[in-house]
N, C-alpha and C positions, 0 to 999 in steps of 0.2 A: 504494500500500500504506500502511496506517496506520503512523505512525511508531513507536508503542509496540510493535506487533506485530513490526516490523522490528528494533527494538532488542532485544527479547526473544530473537529468533533469532540476531542477529549477534554478540551479546556472547559467547556460548559455542559458536558454530557450529562452530569448528574444534577445539574441545577434546574433543568426545566421541569422536573417532577415536584419541585417544592410547591406546596399548596398553602391553604389558610393556616393550618396548625403550625407549620414552620415559621411563617411570617409573624404569627402572633407571639411566638416565643422570642423572636428577634425584637419586636417592638416593645414587649413588656420587659425586655432585657433579662429574661430568664436564661438565655443562652447567647450572650454577646459574642460577636465575631472576634473582636480584639478588645480585651479589657483594659489594656494600657498601651502606651506607645512611648517613644523616646524623642526628646528634642536635642539636636546635635549642636554642640558649641561650634562657633565659627572660627575658633582659634586652633590652627593646625599643630601648635606646640603642645596641646593637651594630649596626653598619651592615649586616653580612652575617652569616648564620648560621655558626657554627663547625661543623666536621665531624670526626667520629671514625670511622675506618675499622673496619668489622667484617670479619674475615677471611672468614667464610662462615656460612651458616645451618646450624644443627645439627639433625639429625633424631633423634627418639627413637621409631622405629617398632617395632611388635610383629609386623609381617607382612612383613618383608623378603623372606622366602622366596617369598611369594605373588606378588611383583612381579618376580622374576627372569625374563629372557626365555624360559627353558626352560619356564615354565608357560603360555606362550601369551598371547593377548590376552584379558583378563578380560571377563566379561559386563557390560554397562552397568547402572546402577541402574534400578529399575522405572520405566517411562514413565507419567507421570501427566498428567491434564488440568490446564492452568494454573489456579492459584487454589484447588485442592482439596487437602485433607489426604490423607496416605497411608492407604489402606484395607488394614489387615493381613489382613482376610478374603479379599482378592483374591489374596494371595500364597501360594505354596506354602511348605512347611516350610523348604526351603533358602533361599529369599528372606527369610523371616522371621528365620531365624538370622543371615543376613548383615546385615540391617538392625539387629538388636539388638546384634551385635558392634560395629557402628560407633558407636552412641550410648553403649554401655558402655565402649568404648575410644576416646573422642572425639578424643584427641590423637594417635592413631596414624595411620599412613599406609596406605591401602588401595589395592589394585590398580585399583579402579573409581573412585577419586577423580577429580574434574574440576578442572583447573587453569585459571587465567586465561590467555586467549589471549596468546601471546608478543608480539603486536603492542602490548600495553598495558604491557609491563614498565617502560619509562621513564616513562610517564604515571602508573603506580601510585606510583612513588617520588616524582616531582615533585609530584603533587597531594597526597599524604599529607604531605609536608614543608610545603607551603603551608598546609594546614589546621592543622598543628602550630604554625605561626607565628601564625595567627589566634588559636588557643586561648591561646598564651603571652601574646599582646598584651592580649586582653580579659579574661583570667582564666578559670580552670576553671569556676567557678560560673556566670558569665554565658554561657559557651560552651554550657552545657546547654540554654539557652533560645534560642540564636541561630537566626534563620530564614535561609533561603537568600538572600533579598534583602539581609539585613544582612551576611551573609558577603561578598557581592559588593561592597557598599559599603566594607567594611573593607579589602578588597584595593585598591580604587581610592584610598582616602583615606590609607593609611599605606604609605609607600614601603618600609618594612622588611618588610612582608608581600608587597607586589607584587600587581598585578591578576591575576585568573584568566584565562588565555588561552582562546581558543575550543576548543582541543584538550582542555584540562582540563575545561571545562564540558560538552563532549560526552561525555567519559569519565564524569563524575559522573552525567549523565543515563542513560547506558547501564547503569551499575551499578544505579541506582535502578529502572529499568524492566525489567531482566532478570528472567526467570522463575526464581526460585531452586529450583523443583522440579527443574530440570535438573542441579543439583549437590548435591541431597539435603536441602534445607530445605523443609519442608512446612507452615509456619505461614501464617496468614492475612495478607493485605495489609491493614495498618491505615490507612496514609496513601496515597491514590492520586495525589497531586500532590506533586512535589518541593518546591514552594513553600509547602506547608502549614506553618502556624506555630502556636505556643502563645501565646495571649494573656497578656501579662504580668499583667493584672489577675486572671487565673484561678489564679495560683500564689502560694505563700508560701514564704519561705526557712525551713528548719528549722535552728535554732540548733545550733552545735557540729558541723555536718555539711558545710557548704559546698554543700548540695544543696537543691533545691526540690521541693515536692509540690503537686499540684493540690488546690485547696480542695474541701471536701466529703468525699466518700467516702474518697479516698486519705489525706488529712490526718487525718481522724477515725479511720480504721483504724490508722494508724501510732501515733497517740497512745494508742489503746486497747491495742495490743500492748505498747508501751513501759511503760505503766502496769501491765499485768499481768505482764510479764516482769521488769522492773526496770531500774535505771540502767545495767546492763551492756550493754544493747542500743543500737545506733546505726544510723542511716540511712546506708547506704554508696552508694546511687545512687537518685535520684528521677526527676524528669521529664527526658527526653532529647529534644531536637529532632532533626529529620532530619539536620541538619548534624552534630550530635554523634554520632549513630549511624553516619553515613557515615564519619566519621573513625575511630571505633572499629573498624568493619568493614574498612576499608582497611588500618589498622595491623595488625589480626589476620591479614589476607591476606598482608601482607608477612612477618609472623612465621612464617606457614605456608609460606613460599617460593612463594606464588602458588596454593596449594591451596585453592580455594574451598570444597570439600566439608569439609575439615578446619576451616576458619575458621567455617563456618556451623553446625558442631556445637557451637560454644562461644558464638556471637554471632549474633543475628538480623540479616539484611541490612537496610539502610536502608529504611524504609517498612513493615517487618514487626515492629517492636519495640513491645511493649505498654507500654514506658516512656513512649511518646508519649501514651497515653490513661489513665494512672493507676497502672500497676504500679510497684512499687519494690523495692529490695533492702535487706535488713537484715543486720547482722552483730554480732559481739562486739567491744566496745571493746578496743583493744590487740592484736587478732588480725591486723591488717594484711591482706595479700593472701590469707592462709589463709581469710578469709571467703568467698572465691570458689573454694574447693576443697571436696572431699569432707570435709575436716577439720571444716568448720562443722557437718556432720551429727552430729559427736560432742560438740558443746559442750552445756553445760547450757542455754544460751539457746535452742538449737534444740529440745531436749527439752521445755522449758517451752512453746514455741510450739506444738509438736505436740500437747501436752496441752490446749491451750485449746479446741479443737473448732470454733472459728469462723474459722480461718485456712486458706486454700488456697494451694498453690504452683502456679505456672504450668506448670513443667516437671518433673513427677514422674518416678520411675524408669520406664524402658521406655515413654516417651511416644510419641505419634504425630507429633511435630513434626520428628523428626530431630535433636533437641537433647539434650545431656547432662543428667543429673539436676542440678537447681539448687535445693537446699533453702533457699537464701537469697532466692529470687525470689517475692515475694508477689503473688498474683493479685487483681485488682480486677474485679468484675463477673462 
């Protein structure tokens, strides 16, 4: 059997059978996925990471009632062919309504959400921590460009990071090659190889941002938008390598208590992010994390961008990717 086909099936094979009883244990925290996690110090001189215990993950669901055991086992998400986007015209009204509820309430918990297989719980924590140490050591900006091979070398060369074990590497491969349609993400696969890299000579660092953009269309568009909108605009995220996207997605999965569906409604799985081929995020200077919330939609900066006429966003409202509305995500091509 082809390895990638096997990985696509194995990664989420035992999750699709989870029903109301499993979900209710998760939400009532009788059986938490990860009870504690670690926060890594940014000081490479520290011999070992310091740990801060978190008591438990906190849920903010809107559909608690729908996952109580009394409601029975929910219907799974629509079954789609690998690599295809969701086709709303093939769904009945109830399925369409269910799909739209998920992306409009992206951070909620739904009865049909798919969770990371329980066999990967410890690997999720361990691998995410090691990636955090890599990022802390080489710096956030450089981490945006780091290739898979460079990641491996950093683990071998720096004892504070530690080498990636065979179990961690297999886990990273399984995450990368898994078919995200199975847990509700329907975007295109942008990078087909986990070792795909971004040539350093093809990017330029954007001043006062800590981020990079691809030369050519991306850089020119950003400069044009900034010129037309004004100095209040800032680049909040540019080029992201597969390693960077992997770390973001795993960290989001941890924050979601292993809920892959919930994580993918806010963040593209590794290999599926258009940040790898030119897309970028913009925001309002001084707005902080609110730039990545619906609040950005209410800013003068966004209103000016919308009035320009030449800017498209990748994930508009009620899009077909299974992703929340992202008014900050600028589309290239």
